[in-house]
C-alpha positions as CSV (number, residue, x, y, z in Angstrom):
1,M,-7.4,-59.9,-31.8
2,L,-4.7,-61.5,-29.7
3,Q,-2.3,-60.8,-32.6
4,L,-3.5,-57.3,-32.9
5,L,-2.9,-56.7,-28.9
6,S,0.5,-58.3,-29.0
7,T,1.5,-56.3,-32.0
8,G,0.0,-52.9,-31.4
9,G,-0.2,-53.1,-27.7
10,P,3.2,-51.4,-27.0
11,V,2.2,-48.5,-29.2
12,L,-1.6,-48.4,-28.6
13,L,-1.7,-48.3,-24.9
14,P,0.5,-45.2,-24.6
15,L,-1.6,-43.4,-27.2
16,L,-4.8,-44.1,-25.5
17,L,-3.3,-43.1,-22.3
18,Q,-2.3,-39.9,-23.7
19,L,-5.6,-39.0,-25.2
20,I,-7.2,-40.2,-21.7
21,G,-5.0,-37.8,-19.8
22,L,-5.5,-35.0,-22.4
23,T,-9.2,-35.2,-22.0
24,F,-9.1,-35.0,-18.4
25,A,-6.6,-32.2,-18.4
26,V,-8.9,-30.1,-20.9
27,L,-11.9,-30.7,-18.7
28,I,-10.4,-29.5,-15.5
29,D,-8.4,-26.6,-17.0
30,P,-9.6,-23.4,-15.5
31,Y,-7.8,-21.2,-18.1
32,I,-9.3,-22.7,-21.2
33,R,-12.7,-21.0,-22.4
34,K,-15.8,-23.1,-22.8
35,K,-15.5,-22.8,-26.7
36,H,-11.8,-24.1,-26.7
37,K,-12.8,-27.0,-24.4
38,S,-15.3,-28.0,-26.8
39,V,-12.9,-27.7,-29.7
40,M,-10.2,-29.7,-27.9
41,L,-12.6,-32.5,-27.1
42,L,-13.7,-32.7,-30.7
43,I,-10.0,-32.9,-31.6
44,V,-9.6,-35.8,-29.1
45,A,-12.6,-37.5,-30.4
46,A,-11.4,-37.3,-34.0
47,V,-7.9,-38.6,-33.1
48,F,-9.6,-41.5,-31.2
49,G,-11.5,-42.1,-34.5
50,L,-8.2,-42.0,-36.5
51,I,-6.9,-44.7,-34.0
52,V,-9.8,-46.9,-34.6
53,Q,-9.6,-46.4,-38.2
54,N,-6.0,-47.6,-38.3
55,L,-6.7,-50.5,-36.2
56,L,-9.7,-51.5,-38.5
57,G,-7.5,-51.0,-41.4
58,Y,-4.8,-53.3,-40.1
59,V,-7.4,-56.0,-39.4
60,L,-8.9,-55.8,-42.9
61,D,-5.4,-55.7,-44.6
62,T,-4.2,-58.8,-42.7
63,G,-7.4,-60.8,-42.3
64,G,-8.4,-61.6,-45.9
65,A,-9.9,-59.7,-48.8
66,H,-12.7,-57.3,-48.0
67,P,-12.2,-54.6,-50.7
68,F,-15.3,-52.6,-50.1
69,A,-14.9,-52.6,-46.3
70,R,-11.3,-51.5,-46.6
71,T,-12.2,-49.0,-49.0
72,V,-14.7,-47.3,-46.7
73,V,-12.1,-47.5,-43.8
74,D,-9.4,-45.9,-46.0
75,I,-11.8,-43.1,-46.9
76,W,-12.5,-42.4,-43.3
77,G,-8.9,-42.2,-42.4
78,Y,-8.0,-39.9,-45.4
79,S,-11.0,-37.6,-44.5
80,V,-10.2,-37.2,-40.8
81,R,-6.6,-36.6,-40.9
82,P,-6.9,-33.0,-42.6
83,L,-10.2,-32.4,-40.4
84,I,-8.0,-32.5,-37.1
85,I,-5.7,-29.8,-38.6
86,V,-8.7,-27.4,-39.2
87,L,-10.1,-28.0,-35.8
88,F,-6.8,-26.6,-34.6
89,Y,-7.5,-23.6,-36.3
90,Y,-10.3,-22.6,-33.9
91,I,-7.7,-22.9,-31.0
92,V,-5.0,-20.9,-32.4
93,G,-7.1,-18.4,-34.3
94,K,-9.4,-15.5,-33.3
95,G,-12.8,-16.8,-34.0
96,K,-12.8,-17.0,-37.8
97,S,-14.9,-19.3,-39.8
98,Y,-12.0,-20.4,-42.0
99,R,-14.3,-21.4,-44.9
100,P,-11.5,-22.1,-47.3
101,A,-10.1,-24.6,-45.3
102,W,-13.6,-26.3,-45.1
103,L,-13.9,-26.1,-48.7
104,L,-10.6,-28.0,-48.9
105,I,-11.8,-30.6,-46.3
106,G,-15.0,-31.1,-48.6
107,L,-13.1,-31.5,-51.7
108,N,-10.7,-33.9,-50.1
109,L,-13.6,-36.0,-49.0
110,A,-15.4,-35.9,-52.4
111,V,-12.0,-36.9,-54.0
112,H,-11.6,-39.9,-52.0
113,M,-15.3,-40.8,-52.1
114,T,-14.6,-41.7,-55.8
115,A,-12.9,-44.7,-54.6
116,L,-16.2,-46.4,-54.2
117,F,-16.9,-46.5,-57.8
118,S,-13.7,-45.3,-59.6
119,G,-9.8,-45.7,-59.2
120,V,-9.1,-42.0,-59.9
121,C,-8.1,-41.6,-56.4
122,F,-7.3,-45.1,-55.0
123,R,-8.8,-48.5,-55.1
124,I,-8.6,-51.9,-53.4
125,D,-8.5,-54.8,-56.0
126,E,-9.6,-58.3,-55.6
127,N,-6.4,-59.5,-53.9
128,N,-6.7,-56.6,-51.4
129,H,-4.0,-54.6,-52.5
130,F,-3.9,-50.9,-52.3
131,L,-3.6,-49.1,-55.8
132,R,-2.9,-45.4,-55.8
133,G,-4.6,-43.3,-58.7
134,P,-3.6,-40.1,-60.3
135,L,-5.4,-38.0,-57.2
136,G,-3.8,-40.5,-54.6
137,Y,-1.9,-37.8,-53.0
138,S,-4.9,-35.4,-52.5
139,C,-4.9,-35.9,-48.8
140,H,-1.3,-35.3,-48.6
141,I,-1.5,-32.0,-50.5
142,V,-4.6,-30.7,-48.6
143,S,-2.9,-31.5,-45.3
144,A,0.2,-29.9,-46.2
145,L,-1.6,-26.8,-47.2
146,L,-3.5,-26.8,-44.0
147,L,-0.6,-27.7,-41.8
148,A,1.4,-24.5,-43.3
149,H,-1.5,-22.3,-42.7
150,L,-1.7,-23.6,-39.0
151,V,2.0,-22.9,-38.5
152,Y,1.4,-19.4,-40.0
153,L,-1.5,-18.7,-37.5
154,S,0.5,-20.2,-34.7
155,V,3.4,-17.8,-35.3
156,K,1.4,-14.9,-36.2
157,E,-0.6,-14.9,-33.1
158,Y,1.6,-16.1,-30.3
159,A,5.2,-15.8,-31.5
160,R,5.3,-12.0,-30.6
161,V,4.7,-13.1,-26.9
162,R,7.8,-15.5,-26.7
163,K,9.5,-16.5,-29.8
164,R,11.1,-19.4,-28.2
165,E,7.7,-20.9,-27.8
166,A,6.9,-20.9,-31.6
167,V,9.5,-23.8,-31.8
168,I,6.7,-26.0,-30.5
169,P,4.1,-25.7,-33.5
170,L,7.1,-25.7,-35.9
171,S,8.4,-28.9,-34.4
172,N,4.8,-30.5,-34.6
173,A,4.6,-29.5,-38.3
174,V,8.0,-31.2,-38.8
175,I,7.0,-34.3,-36.8
176,V,3.9,-34.7,-38.8
177,V,5.6,-34.2,-42.2
178,A,8.4,-36.8,-41.2
179,A,5.7,-39.3,-40.2
180,V,3.9,-38.8,-43.6
181,L,7.2,-39.5,-45.4
182,V,7.9,-42.5,-43.5
183,D,4.4,-44.0,-44.0
184,T,4.5,-43.2,-47.6
185,F,8.1,-44.8,-48.3
186,V,8.5,-47.2,-45.6
187,D,6.6,-50.5,-45.5
188,N,4.9,-50.5,-42.2
189,R,1.9,-52.9,-42.9
190,S,2.9,-55.1,-40.0
191,L,2.1,-52.2,-37.7
192,P,-1.6,-51.6,-36.7
193,I,-0.9,-47.9,-36.0
194,S,0.5,-45.6,-38.6
195,Y,3.5,-43.2,-37.9
196,L,1.3,-40.4,-38.7
197,T,-1.2,-41.4,-36.1
198,V,1.5,-41.5,-33.4
199,A,2.8,-38.1,-34.6
200,V,-0.8,-36.6,-34.4
201,V,-1.5,-37.8,-30.9
202,S,1.8,-36.4,-29.6
203,S,1.3,-33.2,-31.6
204,C,-2.2,-32.8,-29.9
205,V,-0.5,-33.2,-26.4
206,F,2.3,-30.7,-27.2
207,Y,-0.2,-28.3,-28.8
208,Y,-2.4,-28.4,-25.8
209,V,0.6,-27.8,-23.4
210,W,1.7,-24.8,-25.8
211,L,-1.8,-23.3,-25.9
212,H,-2.1,-23.8,-22.2
213,L,1.0,-21.6,-21.8
214,Q,-0.7,-18.9,-23.9
215,F,-3.8,-19.1,-21.9
216,V,-2.2,-18.9,-18.7
217,R,-0.1,-15.9,-19.7
218,E,-3.1,-14.0,-21.0
219,H,-5.2,-14.8,-18.0
220,E,-2.4,-13.7,-15.7
221,K,-1.7,-10.6,-17.7
222,A,-5.4,-9.5,-17.6
223,L,-5.5,-10.3,-13.7
224,M,-2.3,-8.3,-13.0
225,A,-3.6,-5.4,-15.1
226,E,-6.9,-5.4,-13.1
227,Q,-5.2,-5.7,-9.9
228,R,-3.0,-2.9,-10.6
229,I,-5.9,-0.7,-11.6
230,Q,-7.7,-1.5,-8.6
231,I,-4.6,-0.9,-6.4
232,M,-4.2,2.6,-8.2
233,M,-7.8,3.4,-7.9
234,S,-7.6,2.6,-4.1
235,Q,-4.6,4.8,-3.9
236,I,-6.3,7.7,-5.6
237,Q,-9.7,7.8,-4.2
238,P,-8.4,8.1,-0.3
239,H,-5.9,10.5,-1.4
240,F,-8.5,12.8,-3.1
241,L,-11.2,12.4,-0.3
242,Y,-8.8,13.1,2.3
243,N,-7.5,16.4,0.8
244,T,-11.1,17.5,0.3
245,L,-12.1,16.7,3.9
246,S,-8.8,18.4,5.2
247,T,-9.8,21.5,3.0
248,I,-13.3,21.6,4.6
249,Q,-11.7,21.2,8.0
250,A,-9.3,24.1,7.4
251,L,-12.3,26.2,6.2
252,C,-14.3,25.6,9.4
253,K,-11.7,27.8,11.3
254,L,-10.9,30.3,8.8
255,D,-14.4,30.9,7.1
256,P,-17.4,28.9,8.5
257,E,-19.6,30.1,5.6
258,K,-17.2,29.0,3.1
259,A,-17.0,25.6,4.9
260,F,-20.6,25.5,4.6
261,V,-20.7,26.1,0.9
262,T,-17.7,23.7,0.4
263,T,-19.5,21.0,2.4
264,E,-22.5,21.5,0.2
265,K,-20.5,21.1,-3.1
266,F,-18.6,18.1,-1.7
267,G,-21.9,16.5,-0.8
268,T,-23.4,17.1,-4.3
269,Y,-20.0,15.6,-5.8
270,L,-20.5,12.5,-3.7
271,R,-24.0,12.1,-4.6
272,Q,-23.7,12.5,-8.2
273,N,-20.2,10.9,-8.9
274,I,-19.2,8.5,-6.3
275,D,-19.9,5.7,-8.8
276,S,-17.3,7.1,-11.3
277,L,-14.6,7.1,-8.4
278,S,-14.7,3.2,-8.4
279,Q,-15.3,2.8,-12.2
280,P,-12.7,0.6,-13.6
281,N,-13.9,1.2,-17.0
282,L,-13.7,4.2,-19.3
283,I,-16.2,7.0,-18.6
284,P,-17.1,10.1,-20.9
285,V,-14.7,13.0,-20.6
286,K,-17.5,15.1,-19.8
287,K,-18.0,13.1,-16.3
288,E,-14.4,13.5,-15.7
289,L,-14.5,17.1,-16.2
290,E,-17.4,17.4,-13.5
291,H,-15.2,15.8,-11.0
292,V,-12.4,18.5,-12.0
293,R,-14.9,21.3,-11.8
294,I,-16.2,20.4,-8.3
295,Y,-12.8,19.8,-7.1
296,A,-11.5,23.0,-8.3
297,E,-14.2,24.9,-6.9
298,I,-13.4,23.6,-3.6
299,E,-9.9,24.5,-3.8
300,E,-10.6,28.0,-5.2
301,L,-12.7,28.6,-2.0
302,R,-9.8,27.8,0.2
303,F,-7.0,29.5,-2.1
304,P,-8.7,32.5,-3.8
305,S,-5.3,33.3,-5.6
306,V,-5.9,29.9,-7.5
307,R,-7.9,29.9,-10.6
308,V,-8.8,26.9,-13.1
309,E,-9.8,27.6,-16.5
310,Y,-11.3,25.4,-19.3
311,D,-10.8,25.4,-22.9
312,T,-12.5,22.1,-23.8
313,P,-14.2,22.0,-27.4
314,D,-13.7,18.2,-27.7
315,L,-15.9,16.3,-25.3
316,D,-16.8,13.1,-27.3
317,F,-14.3,10.4,-26.2
318,P,-13.8,8.1,-23.2
319,I,-11.1,8.2,-20.6
320,P,-10.3,6.4,-17.4
321,A,-12.0,7.8,-14.4
322,L,-9.9,10.1,-12.4
323,T,-7.3,10.9,-15.1
324,I,-7.6,14.8,-15.4
325,Q,-8.5,15.4,-11.8
326,P,-5.2,14.2,-10.2
327,L,-3.5,16.4,-12.6
328,V,-5.2,19.4,-11.7
329,E,-4.8,18.5,-8.1
330,N,-1.0,18.2,-8.4
331,A,-1.0,21.5,-10.3
332,I,-2.7,23.2,-7.6
333,R,-1.0,21.4,-4.6
334,H,2.6,21.3,-5.9
335,G,2.6,24.2,-8.3
336,V,0.4,27.3,-8.3
337,R,-0.3,27.8,-4.6
338,I,2.9,29.9,-4.4
339,R,1.8,32.3,-7.1
340,K,-0.1,35.7,-6.4
341,E,-2.2,34.5,-9.4
342,G,-2.1,30.9,-9.9
343,V,-3.7,29.6,-13.1
344,V,-4.4,26.1,-14.1
345,T,-5.8,25.6,-17.8
346,V,-7.5,22.3,-18.8
347,I,-7.6,21.9,-22.5
348,T,-9.1,19.2,-24.8
349,R,-8.6,19.1,-28.5
350,K,-9.4,16.6,-31.3
351,T,-6.2,15.6,-33.4
352,P,-5.8,13.7,-36.6
353,A,-4.7,10.7,-34.4
354,G,-7.3,10.8,-31.7
355,H,-7.6,13.1,-28.7
356,E,-5.2,15.3,-26.6
357,I,-5.8,16.5,-23.1
358,T,-3.4,19.3,-21.7
359,V,-3.3,20.6,-18.1
360,R,-1.1,23.6,-18.0
361,D,0.0,25.7,-14.9
362,N,2.1,28.7,-14.2
363,G,3.3,27.2,-11.0
364,K,6.9,26.6,-9.7
365,G,7.7,23.6,-11.8
366,F,10.1,20.7,-11.1
367,D,12.8,18.7,-12.3
368,V,11.0,15.9,-14.4
369,N,14.2,13.5,-14.4
370,A,14.2,13.8,-10.5
371,A,10.5,13.3,-10.3
372,Q,10.6,9.9,-12.3
373,E,12.6,8.6,-9.2
374,D,10.5,10.2,-6.6
375,G,8.1,7.8,-4.7
376,G,6.1,10.5,-3.0
377,S,4.6,13.6,-4.2
378,H,4.3,12.4,-7.9
379,I,2.7,9.2,-7.5
380,G,-0.6,10.6,-9.0
381,L,1.3,11.2,-12.3
382,R,2.6,7.8,-12.4
383,N,-0.8,6.2,-11.6
384,V,-2.4,8.2,-14.4
385,R,0.3,7.3,-16.9
386,E,-0.1,3.6,-16.1
387,R,-4.0,3.5,-16.5
388,V,-3.8,5.6,-19.7
389,E,-1.4,3.2,-21.1
390,Q,-3.1,0.1,-19.9
391,M,-6.7,0.9,-20.5
392,C,-6.4,3.3,-23.8
393,G,-3.1,2.7,-25.4
394,G,-2.3,6.2,-24.8
395,T,0.6,8.3,-23.6
396,L,1.3,10.9,-20.8
397,T,4.2,13.4,-21.2
398,I,5.5,16.1,-18.8
399,E,7.3,19.3,-19.6
400,S,8.4,21.2,-16.7
401,A,11.4,23.1,-15.3
402,P,11.8,24.9,-12.0
403,D,10.1,28.2,-11.9
404,R,8.7,27.8,-15.3
405,G,5.4,25.9,-14.9
406,T,4.4,22.4,-15.9
407,V,2.4,21.1,-18.9
408,V,1.2,17.5,-18.8
409,T,-0.2,16.1,-22.1
410,I,-2.2,12.9,-22.6
411,R,-2.5,11.6,-26.1
412,L,-5.2,9.0,-26.6
413,P,-5.6,7.1,-30.0
414,Q,-9.0,7.2,-31.9
415,R,-11.7,4.7,-30.5
416,T,-14.5,3.4,-32.5
417,E,-16.5,2.1,-29.5
418,A,-18.5,4.4,-27.2
419,A,-17.6,4.9,-23.5
420,S,-19.3,2.7,-21.0
């Protein structure tokens, strides 16, 4: 034991400290999902088992002839190495079962189990010598296949985020392959820990750091998107409510009877639809059109020259709340009020690619290029565009010119899930 500690201590102690530190980091990491925590802890346990196997193998190799015990320990080592690679699949991948990989794990175990009664894979002779058989490189081949697929999964899933970070899994693969070559062709029987075990422990740490970067980025991206949506919703809602109340206030002086009717409509709107105003998820387009109709009726009471028309045969798809209403509001407030007969038309159409919403007006129009830099009157259009892009993967386009009206078109891709 003293010889083992004196020989392997300088290597063994750093490896154990790395595993302890990795375990602690996984347990307290707030960004890793519960499933990923469990997998990472299984990986740490498997790697710790590999270290124990290395130590037992060293003791049995240098402490006398124990063919059967050494055979069992070697089977253990050859079986756990590819297992660690497959466990990483569940960190990198998207929840698949990876049955072919597990089939290779089982086949690798079965091949090495033959060492208990045959030398077709390997055997330990009576002089405690390791003799490799015809299938003696099964573990190497299986591990190489699994490692190649792991690199493929890593690059496929994450390289599109930051290509430079793909260097980490690729470097891990190179380190592991180099360690296997050193263990195979260099006599390291005087070392209690194989180069491959050292490489696997280091790769676990590097892989965790790499994956943590991905988890943090995804979490921050989702958090920023949610914050932007909440900010945009908070901007839109007071804006709409303020203008509605201003309309009622103006009607109280101009036409008290219309003010009464408008107040009733507005009360109905609040009772039936206030939940949708703060809804961060998608809603059926029918609900959004209810917002539009009530808002338009209020504006039509105030401005008799304004008319909102509807051509909406496609009503079976979800959209973000307050998507169409701000477009109609912009068309009325900034476009058709100047016309003797101002008309805003809302159109929904099913297209081969998904759904299309068009809000067309015959108003005064505007310079689209100038509006893109305008931080005031067209903030509603930018808010709608951002939410359509972030929540639906859709697009918003504007066609307008001074004194020629405006056409705003929203195109949404086909969705299979129902609106919430």
